[in-house]
BAVEXLO-146783 format. One record per residue (C-alpha): residue number from 1; residue in three letters; x, y, z. Coordinates in steps of 0.1 Angstrom, whole numbers, plus 5000, padded with zeros to 4 digits. Each point is the difference from the previous one (the first is absolute). Layout:
N
 num residuo    X    Y    Z
 NUM     ala    X    Y    Z
...
***
This chain:
60
 num residuo    X    Y    Z
   1     met 1511 0563 0256
   2     glu 4994 5017 5034
   3     ile 4968 5009 5018
   4     arg 5008 5037 4995
   5     asp 5000 4994 4962
   6     leu 4965 4985 5004
   7     arg 4988 5028 5021
   8     tyr 5011 5026 4974
   9     leu 4984 4979 4972
  10     asp 4967 4999 5020
  11     ala 5001 5037 5007
  12     ser 5007 5008 4964
  13     ala 4971 4978 4988
  14     lys 4976 5016 5025
  15     ala 5012 5036 4992
  16     gly 5001 4994 4963
  17     asn 5035 5014 4995
  18     phe 5034 5003 5016
  19     thr 4997 5037 5009
  20     arg 4969 4996 5021
  21     ala 5013 4968 5016
  22     ala 5032 5018 5009
  23     lys 4981 5029 5015
  24     asp 4979 4975 5020
  25     leu 5030 4982 5013
  26     arg 5022 5031 5003
  27     val 5027 4988 4978
  28     asn 5015 5012 4967
  29     pro 4982 4987 4968
  30     ala 5033 4986 4988
  31     thr 5000 4977 5031
  32     ile 4966 4986 4991
  33     ser 5011 4995 4964
  34     arg 5032 4982 5010
  35     his 4982 4976 5024
  36     val 4972 4993 4975
  37     gly 5027 4995 4973
  38     arg 5016 4973 5021
  39     ile 4967 4981 5001
  40     glu 4995 5005 4963
  41     asp 5035 4987 4992
  42     glu 4997 4970 5023
  43     leu 4966 4989 4987
  44     gly 5004 5012 4964
  45     ala 4969 5021 5001
  46     ala 4993 5037 4995
  47     phe 4975 5009 5027
  48     ser 5001 5038 4995
  49     cys 4990 4997 4964
  50     ala 4972 4975 5008
  51     trp 4982 5024 5024
  52     ser 4993 5026 4973
  53     ser 4991 4975 4973
  54     leu 4976 4983 5023
  55     gly 4983 5033 5008
  56     leu 5004 4996 5037
  57     pro 4988 5031 5018
  58     ala 5025 5021 5018
  59     arg 4991 5011 5035
  60     arg 4995 5038 5001
***
């Protein structure tokens, strides 16, 4: 896991989805997905699914 992976995870959580996070960070949404996927694989957790089920608000 690298610091960049954590930055992308943080941006995704704050934005509410990969598309908004990618726009904020000026990268492709696939890049966000790939980095968050690395963390999910390493920790055995699905963060992107958890955000929506927890009802966390997306920044607009």
